[in-house]
Backbone bond lengths (Angstrom), bond angles and torsions (degrees), N, CA, C in turn:
res aa  C-N    CA-C-N  psi(-1)  N-CA   C-N-CA  omega(-1)  CA-C   N-CA-C  phi
1 M - - - 1.359 - - 1.592 110.06 -
2 K 1.339 118.63 -40.97 1.425 117.15 177.43 1.465 113.28 -60.33
3 N 1.344 117.44 -37.65 1.535 120.07 178.89 1.544 110.10 -65.05
4 S 1.265 116.43 -37.02 1.445 123.41 -178.51 1.614 107.21 -68.07
5 I 1.224 118.24 -40.63 1.482 123.41 177.74 1.575 110.58 -62.36
6 Q 1.377 109.55 -44.74 1.498 112.78 179.84 1.498 111.61 -67.69
7 L 1.290 117.06 -34.89 1.464 118.44 176.97 1.494 114.44 -67.80
8 L 1.349 117.30 -38.09 1.406 123.83 174.59 1.581 110.72 -63.02
9 V 1.246 117.43 -41.23 1.442 121.71 -179.14 1.560 109.90 -68.66
10 A 1.324 117.94 -40.55 1.463 123.38 -179.37 1.581 107.10 -66.64
11 A 1.362 120.47 -48.00 1.354 121.86 175.27 1.570 114.12 -57.54
12 S 1.295 117.88 -41.54 1.408 122.39 175.70 1.451 114.28 -62.36
13 A 1.338 114.86 -37.86 1.516 119.91 174.87 1.484 112.75 -63.68
14 L 1.441 111.88 -42.55 1.491 116.83 178.62 1.478 115.86 -61.98
15 V 1.388 112.87 -45.25 1.473 118.68 176.70 1.489 114.14 -59.31
16 T 1.476 113.58 -39.41 1.496 117.31 -179.73 1.461 109.58 -66.12
17 A 1.333 119.11 -40.34 1.485 126.21 -174.42 1.570 105.87 -61.72
18 F 1.309 117.14 -48.65 1.426 120.71 -172.97 1.605 104.41 -74.86
19 S 1.211 122.71 -34.30 1.546 123.23 177.10 1.519 108.65 -60.40
20 A 1.343 115.88 -41.92 1.433 115.29 177.98 1.477 115.90 -73.08
21 S 1.390 117.93 -5.32 1.403 122.99 178.32 1.441 113.78 -88.69
22 A 1.358 120.46 10.72 1.404 125.84 -167.07 1.592 107.42 -60.95
23 Q 1.349 109.95 141.61 1.528 121.76 172.16 1.536 105.70 -93.08
24 Q 1.236 116.64 92.81 1.526 122.88 -170.64 1.495 114.92 -122.92
25 A 1.331 120.28 163.99 1.413 124.77 -174.83 1.501 109.30 -56.81
26 G 1.338 116.99 136.72 1.502 126.38 -176.80 1.431 117.82 84.64
27 Q 1.353 118.82 -0.01 1.389 120.83 178.22 1.475 113.34 -89.69
28 W 1.388 110.92 146.49 1.561 113.55 177.44 1.597 107.55 -114.61
29 M 1.286 115.96 151.48 1.410 123.29 -179.29 1.556 111.02 -138.60
30 A 1.394 115.97 138.82 1.423 116.45 177.65 1.580 101.78 -132.60
31 R 1.364 107.15 156.70 1.546 117.38 -173.68 1.461 112.81 -148.84
32 M 1.248 117.56 161.07 1.536 124.44 173.91 1.576 109.90 -152.87
33 G 1.240 113.22 147.42 1.457 121.02 -178.06 1.494 112.63 -175.56
34 V 1.414 112.80 -146.53 1.474 124.96 -179.49 1.474 111.61 -124.83
35 G 1.349 117.06 133.84 1.509 118.43 175.76 1.513 114.51 -135.64
36 T 1.260 116.35 159.55 1.554 118.11 -176.94 1.513 108.13 -132.69
37 I 1.403 114.55 135.20 1.517 121.31 175.89 1.502 100.49 -109.14
38 A 1.323 115.42 127.38 1.412 125.34 177.94 1.598 112.49 -121.49
39 P 1.341 120.24 99.43 1.466 121.51 -175.44 1.552 105.47 -69.69
40 Q 1.308 113.70 142.61 1.464 128.20 172.36 1.600 105.96 -98.51
41 V 1.329 117.66 80.68 1.425 117.11 -166.38 1.492 115.47 -84.09
42 K 1.402 109.00 131.97 1.479 117.61 163.07 1.489 113.53 -123.44
43 S 1.366 118.19 103.29 1.421 119.46 -168.48 1.484 116.36 -91.66
44 G 1.212 121.88 140.54 1.410 126.26 166.94 1.490 115.21 -81.52
45 D 1.285 122.51 168.41 1.458 123.65 -179.62 1.513 110.19 -77.80
46 M 1.303 121.52 144.68 1.402 124.40 171.56 1.448 108.41 -64.16
47 S 1.291 121.05 139.34 1.455 125.89 -175.01 1.533 112.36 -68.67
48 A 1.330 118.53 163.55 1.453 121.68 -175.05 1.568 104.59 -61.88
49 S 1.338 114.56 145.95 1.428 126.51 21.91 1.535 115.25 -103.06
50 S 1.333 119.11 32.62 1.435 121.37 175.09 1.489 113.79 -77.25
51 I 1.409 113.06 154.66 1.432 116.27 175.71 1.504 112.97 -65.26
52 S 1.246 118.76 160.23 1.545 125.75 179.36 1.469 106.56 -61.65
53 G 1.378 109.33 142.41 1.497 112.03 173.24 1.486 117.91 89.67
54 T 1.458 117.57 2.94 1.389 120.26 -178.59 1.445 117.41 -77.83
55 K 1.345 119.16 93.02 1.429 124.05 -173.00 1.416 116.57 -112.38
56 S 1.370 119.86 171.23 1.515 119.23 179.29 1.471 107.84 -130.43
57 D 1.356 107.49 162.69 1.588 117.57 174.32 1.419 103.40 -126.87
58 V 1.324 114.67 163.79 1.478 124.92 179.71 1.457 107.59 -136.15
59 S 1.293 118.94 126.61 1.496 123.74 178.68 1.417 113.16 -76.19
60 A 1.412 114.24 161.30 1.426 123.57 170.42 1.516 105.47 -73.15
61 A 1.440 111.47 159.19 1.524 117.56 -179.64 1.462 104.33 -149.90
62 S 1.401 111.96 145.67 1.509 121.39 176.13 1.507 108.18 -117.93
63 S 1.407 113.29 156.81 1.411 115.60 -174.92 1.587 105.43 -160.03
64 V 1.269 115.62 172.56 1.465 125.43 176.78 1.566 102.10 -79.72
65 I 1.404 118.77 130.27 1.297 124.70 178.47 1.554 113.39 -129.08
66 G 1.310 117.82 168.14 1.424 120.00 178.24 1.570 107.26 -166.01
67 G 1.357 114.83 -159.50 1.448 115.82 177.56 1.475 110.49 162.20
68 V 1.313 115.63 165.32 1.460 125.89 -178.80 1.459 110.40 -124.21
69 T 1.345 120.44 135.13 1.490 119.82 -178.58 1.538 106.61 -131.24
70 Y 1.313 112.18 141.29 1.565 120.38 -179.99 1.611 107.47 -121.20
71 M 1.267 112.66 118.92 1.547 118.76 176.48 1.547 106.22 -78.30
72 Y 1.413 111.83 106.00 1.524 117.66 174.88 1.466 110.23 -71.59
73 T 1.326 114.53 -50.55 1.458 119.78 171.38 1.530 109.45 -125.22
74 D 1.302 117.93 -171.57 1.476 118.19 174.73 1.524 114.64 -62.68
75 N 1.348 117.06 -19.73 1.383 123.00 -172.59 1.461 115.62 -123.00
76 I 1.280 121.27 -25.79 1.429 129.16 178.91 1.568 114.33 -101.94
77 S 1.365 116.03 124.38 1.479 117.04 -179.06 1.490 105.92 -130.41
78 F 1.374 112.28 159.44 1.466 123.93 170.88 1.603 106.37 -109.62
79 D 1.295 115.02 129.34 1.400 121.05 178.40 1.430 117.92 -126.27
80 L 1.418 121.04 135.64 1.449 125.82 -178.22 1.523 105.79 -124.96
81 P 1.314 117.77 101.04 1.399 124.00 175.99 1.604 110.47 -67.90
82 L 1.402 116.66 144.53 1.408 119.68 175.24 1.539 107.40 -129.20
83 A 1.313 117.27 156.52 1.453 120.57 -176.90 1.537 111.57 -162.15
84 V 1.290 115.33 159.50 1.482 126.39 162.44 1.448 108.61 -80.41
85 P 1.314 122.00 133.60 1.436 123.20 -177.12 1.522 115.10 -47.57
86 F 1.395 117.14 137.94 1.371 123.68 178.86 1.539 109.58 -85.12
87 K 1.280 121.19 129.74 1.420 128.85 -174.39 1.583 109.25 -102.24
88 H 1.308 115.78 101.52 1.534 121.85 -175.22 1.576 110.05 -100.11
89 K 1.294 118.69 139.46 1.333 121.53 173.09 1.447 112.63 -100.14
90 L 1.392 115.48 140.13 1.448 124.14 -177.70 1.549 110.79 -104.60
91 S 1.317 115.61 131.05 1.439 118.57 -179.09 1.473 112.40 -130.94
92 G 1.284 119.39 165.35 1.437 124.11 176.80 1.496 110.01 -77.13
93 A 1.417 111.95 145.27 1.499 123.08 174.26 1.587 107.48 -139.04
94 G 1.373 110.04 168.36 1.434 112.49 -179.01 1.541 112.06 66.73
95 A 1.264 119.09 -126.40 1.451 123.24 179.46 1.515 111.15 -68.66
96 L 1.249 117.30 -15.37 1.536 123.71 -175.38 1.586 107.20 -99.80
97 A 1.297 120.42 -2.90 1.374 119.22 -179.03 1.516 114.28 -52.75
98 G 1.196 120.60 137.09 1.473 124.73 -179.07 1.429 114.70 90.32
99 T 1.329 118.58 -6.12 1.550 118.39 -176.10 1.518 110.15 -83.11
100 G 1.416 120.03 -2.58 1.426 118.27 175.61 1.443 114.39 89.49
101 E 1.311 115.46 -162.72 1.438 123.12 -176.84 1.485 112.51 -73.34
102 L 1.361 118.08 122.78 1.506 121.24 173.61 1.412 115.93 -90.55
103 G 1.276 118.55 -20.19 1.451 118.75 178.86 1.538 111.00 170.77
104 Q 1.391 115.06 -174.06 1.435 118.83 173.92 1.552 110.49 -138.85
105 V 1.295 114.30 158.25 1.527 119.30 -178.73 1.439 106.59 -146.89
106 E 1.361 117.36 148.18 1.428 121.11 178.49 1.575 105.29 -104.19
107 A 1.317 115.01 135.13 1.514 122.17 174.80 1.490 111.92 -113.61
108 L 1.341 116.36 140.96 1.469 121.28 170.95 1.415 112.01 -144.46
109 P 1.339 117.61 92.12 1.463 121.70 179.78 1.467 110.14 -72.96
110 A 1.336 119.48 119.91 1.531 123.91 172.51 1.494 109.05 -96.67
111 T 1.358 117.98 117.78 1.407 124.77 179.61 1.528 114.62 -125.28
112 L 1.301 118.25 144.15 1.434 126.12 170.87 1.425 105.73 -115.47
113 F 1.367 120.81 112.62 1.471 121.16 178.25 1.563 112.04 -97.83
114 V 1.261 112.46 151.68 1.494 121.86 161.84 1.556 103.67 -111.04
115 Q 1.303 119.08 124.29 1.507 121.66 -175.55 1.555 110.35 -121.96
116 Y 1.313 115.01 149.83 1.299 119.61 174.88 1.603 112.47 -119.53
117 R 1.294 117.34 115.05 1.476 124.64 -170.40 1.510 108.66 -92.13
118 L 1.328 114.98 127.33 1.514 118.38 179.69 1.603 110.60 -89.58
119 L 1.268 109.98 168.11 1.471 122.04 178.41 1.567 108.40 69.26
120 E 1.365 112.24 -170.85 1.492 118.35 -175.01 1.525 111.87 -83.68
121 P 1.277 120.31 154.96 1.457 124.43 -179.90 1.630 111.30 -55.83
122 T 1.309 110.83 -29.47 1.559 115.95 -175.16 1.516 111.24 -87.84
123 S 1.378 117.86 -2.55 1.435 119.27 -172.87 1.575 112.03 -67.65
124 V 1.330 119.58 139.44 1.380 120.98 -178.07 1.546 111.31 -66.90
125 V 1.320 119.70 -35.95 1.383 124.75 174.48 1.513 109.41 -110.82
126 R 1.412 115.20 127.29 1.559 113.90 177.94 1.576 106.29 -130.26
127 P 1.349 117.06 105.93 1.415 123.88 177.09 1.662 104.33 -69.83
128 Y 1.335 117.08 155.19 1.379 120.24 173.51 1.553 110.14 -149.64
129 V 1.349 111.65 161.59 1.462 119.02 172.21 1.445 106.16 -128.67
130 G 1.443 116.80 155.99 1.400 120.15 -171.84 1.480 110.69 -149.31
131 L 1.367 115.32 149.87 1.484 121.62 173.79 1.510 105.39 -131.97
132 G 1.278 120.22 139.54 1.443 119.90 -177.26 1.568 114.20 -148.36
133 A 1.319 123.23 153.46 1.378 128.06 174.56 1.593 105.48 -86.74
134 T 1.276 114.35 134.52 1.585 119.50 -171.57 1.562 108.45 -127.06
135 Y 1.282 112.95 132.57 1.484 119.28 165.04 1.529 109.15 -106.91
136 A 1.268 120.11 103.58 1.470 125.40 178.41 1.538 108.69 -80.38
137 Y 1.335 111.99 102.72 1.477 120.77 -179.67 1.544 108.58 -91.73
138 F 1.303 112.73 136.06 1.584 119.41 171.14 1.597 106.97 -127.66
139 G 1.303 108.42 141.61 1.503 116.08 -176.29 1.510 111.31 -162.27
140 N 1.348 116.46 174.16 1.412 123.82 -178.86 1.488 116.59 51.26
141 E 1.301 113.57 42.27 1.491 122.88 -179.31 1.507 106.62 -69.93
142 T 1.386 115.86 132.23 1.484 120.91 176.71 1.548 107.62 -135.39
143 G 1.344 116.19 125.86 1.408 121.75 176.49 1.465 111.82 -92.42
144 S 1.348 114.28 155.22 1.495 121.13 -173.50 1.635 105.61 -101.65
145 G 1.328 110.22 173.64 1.441 117.11 174.00 1.517 112.26 -65.94
146 A 1.295 116.63 -27.21 1.519 118.40 178.18 1.612 110.04 -68.57
147 L 1.313 113.23 -35.49 1.502 119.24 178.78 1.549 109.92 -63.32
148 T 1.359 115.29 -44.85 1.480 121.05 -178.03 1.477 107.72 -67.21
149 S 1.248 121.87 -38.37 1.536 123.26 -175.40 1.517 108.10 -68.20
150 I 1.333 118.75 -28.53 1.442 122.59 -178.76 1.509 108.47 -81.27
151 T 1.331 118.27 -50.58 1.454 121.69 -169.60 1.518 112.16 -94.09
152 N 1.266 123.68 -19.79 1.502 122.96 -173.87 1.544 106.23 -157.04
153 P 1.294 120.44 64.22 1.408 125.46 179.56 1.523 115.07 -57.37
154 G 1.292 118.41 129.29 1.496 118.14 -174.31 1.517 118.99 72.89
155 G 1.402 117.04 -0.14 1.390 118.83 -173.96 1.551 111.50 -110.59
156 Q 1.261 119.35 -162.15 1.451 123.26 177.68 1.526 111.79 -62.91
157 P 1.312 120.00 154.55 1.429 120.95 172.79 1.548 115.79 -54.91
158 T 1.202 122.98 134.11 1.476 124.30 -178.22 1.468 111.69 -80.77
159 R 1.261 116.23 127.23 1.476 124.34 177.72 1.569 107.08 -100.78
160 F 1.353 116.17 159.87 1.451 114.20 173.62 1.574 109.05 -149.33
161 K 1.286 116.67 162.47 1.447 124.81 -178.78 1.530 108.79 -133.72
162 V 1.385 118.07 128.73 1.412 121.59 174.42 1.447 109.21 -101.95
163 D 1.311 121.13 126.34 1.490 126.03 -178.63 1.409 108.69 -64.21
164 S 1.337 118.60 130.93 1.515 126.64 163.81 1.538 109.84 -76.36
165 K 1.341 115.03 144.01 1.516 118.60 -173.22 1.569 106.57 -140.18
166 W 1.313 110.36 152.73 1.561 123.17 165.83 1.490 110.23 -85.67
167 T 1.307 119.48 135.21 1.464 123.40 175.98 1.517 107.53 -152.49
168 Y 1.325 116.78 -159.88 1.453 121.29 171.75 1.548 111.79 -134.08
169 T 1.276 112.72 168.47 1.522 119.62 -178.71 1.502 108.82 -135.86
170 T 1.367 118.97 135.93 1.427 124.52 170.08 1.531 106.57 -106.07
171 Q 1.249 115.26 149.84 1.517 118.59 -171.45 1.597 110.79 -144.49
172 V 1.311 119.72 140.47 1.554 124.77 165.12 1.513 102.92 -121.63
173 G 1.319 113.50 153.81 1.490 120.14 175.81 1.405 110.89 -172.30
174 A 1.396 119.32 -174.39 1.389 127.55 -179.17 1.484 107.45 -159.29
175 T 1.383 112.64 146.06 1.530 116.76 172.20 1.603 105.58 -117.29
176 F 1.309 114.79 145.37 1.420 124.96 -174.95 1.553 107.60 -123.44
177 A 1.344 113.56 112.79 1.532 115.03 179.10 1.493 111.64 -68.87
178 I 1.315 111.99 131.44 1.499 118.17 173.60 1.568 110.88 -93.28
179 D 1.307 112.62 -44.91 1.459 119.49 170.48 1.463 107.72 -153.93
180 K 1.358 121.23 -152.47 1.514 123.24 -166.88 1.545 104.03 -76.85
181 R 1.288 123.27 -19.54 1.552 122.47 -177.17 1.527 113.16 -121.54
182 W 1.260 115.59 -30.19 1.485 114.82 -174.82 1.531 114.66 -100.92
183 F 1.324 115.46 150.09 1.551 118.64 -176.34 1.492 106.57 -152.10
184 V 1.342 110.28 160.16 1.512 118.61 174.15 1.514 104.22 -112.95
185 D 1.357 114.55 139.24 1.501 122.27 176.90 1.540 112.77 -124.96
186 V 1.335 114.62 131.59 1.410 121.51 176.45 1.535 107.66 -123.50
187 F 1.413 112.64 147.08 1.468 115.13 -178.89 1.479 111.62 -149.63
188 Y 1.329 120.21 158.47 1.384 125.30 173.73 1.612 105.01 -140.80
189 S 1.396 116.71 130.92 1.422 117.32 178.56 1.504 114.74 -136.73
190 V 1.259 116.82 163.42 1.535 121.51 -179.53 1.590 107.51 -133.03
191 T 1.305 111.11 139.00 1.488 115.86 -177.32 1.521 108.71 -133.59
192 P 1.420 122.43 112.93 1.412 117.89 175.34 1.499 109.26 -74.92
193 L 1.239 116.50 128.09 1.422 125.47 -178.64 1.550 119.56 -147.23
194 K 1.345 116.28 122.70 1.420 122.59 174.88 1.494 108.05 -118.34
195 T 1.256 121.59 141.45 1.524 123.38 179.96 1.545 107.63 -151.82
196 K 1.310 115.27 176.74 1.458 122.55 -179.28 1.500 109.65 -135.20
197 T 1.365 112.73 139.18 1.395 120.33 170.50 1.526 115.61 -103.86
198 T 1.259 114.47 131.70 1.497 121.69 -179.92 1.527 110.34 -109.88
199 F 1.365 115.03 134.09 1.470 119.96 -175.43 1.495 107.06 -105.92
200 S 1.287 115.54 150.74 1.467 123.14 174.04 1.503 112.15 -54.84
201 T 1.313 119.89 -26.45 1.426 128.46 -178.62 1.540 112.80 -74.95
202 G 1.437 115.37 -5.08 1.368 117.96 -176.09 1.586 113.69 93.11
203 Q 1.177 120.75 -13.79 1.464 124.56 176.51 1.510 110.05 -76.81
204 T 1.400 112.96 154.20 1.414 116.85 175.38 1.492 105.85 -136.46
205 Q 1.369 114.99 166.23 1.462 125.80 -177.54 1.494 108.94 -147.10
206 D 1.315 116.76 119.11 1.546 124.22 168.05 1.492 107.83 -80.59
207 I 1.378 114.47 138.51 1.487 117.79 177.31 1.540 105.29 -146.88
208 T 1.390 111.57 143.08 1.440 119.05 169.74 1.455 110.96 -102.05
209 L 1.349 122.64 125.18 1.487 126.07 -179.28 1.417 114.29 -98.79
210 D 1.334 120.41 -43.78 1.449 126.47 179.95 1.532 112.57 37.68
211 P 1.359 117.74 57.00 1.377 118.83 -172.49 1.575 116.49 -71.31
212 I 1.331 117.20 147.11 1.484 120.11 168.85 1.489 103.05 -102.87
213 A 1.322 113.92 154.30 1.461 116.74 179.67 1.605 102.97 -139.55
214 Y 1.235 117.16 147.43 1.525 127.51 176.09 1.484 110.00 -152.17
215 G 1.366 114.02 153.47 1.430 120.80 -174.65 1.435 118.07 -167.92
216 L 1.306 120.41 161.53 1.457 127.53 178.80 1.542 110.95 -127.54
217 T 1.350 112.68 121.57 1.500 113.24 178.47 1.566 110.10 -129.40
218 I 1.316 114.78 164.82 1.429 120.48 171.57 1.523 109.16 -119.54
219 G 1.311 118.86 134.78 1.408 120.25 -168.64 1.548 111.75 -136.51
220 L 1.364 110.51 170.49 1.450 124.09 -173.09 1.456 112.51 -128.17
221 K 1.402 121.99 132.73 1.460 124.85 177.28 1.517 106.31 -102.30
222 F 1.356 108.84 139.87 1.488 117.91 176.81 1.423 111.42 -153.13
């Protein structure tokens, strides 16, 4: 009997703790962790006077991420992800395969999500879906010696600029309550994105990036 009472008390305490962890209207949440952006690259050819098939590839990159969420209702939330810029490496593809690194660029997608959170506010696990407006910012582009040797052999170092673009992002994820204040958040998102790179030599290159992103964070409710 004593063991049964202790078990009932423990179960009651657990239910109380998770009930207090509700994601409910008016609540704020903040989080921090690690995320990855992985471009799904479809590269066009570099414009004349390059040889045919001069394509590019863009590596995946990971960075420190975070974010702030406001629960507008028990099920609808507004979410603003934050991050340290993602540093992507550019390399040759197609006729340029094997030429090595052509440069680097930093990406920082700024997105404001509207999310719908499933299940009850007191649920230990709350899946969600989101849709957001995204400004895909690119900056700090740096060309390599290999890029110069391809585009301007014997001349000045080749510089380049990647156009920043407006687009949208779709998202799925879930939060897992640890206790009444702490939680774990996981997400996966997809962003359709086409942009253009302009080189100081006058050449251009269209490229489809369509990045997927995923991450794991630990957060605090307050």
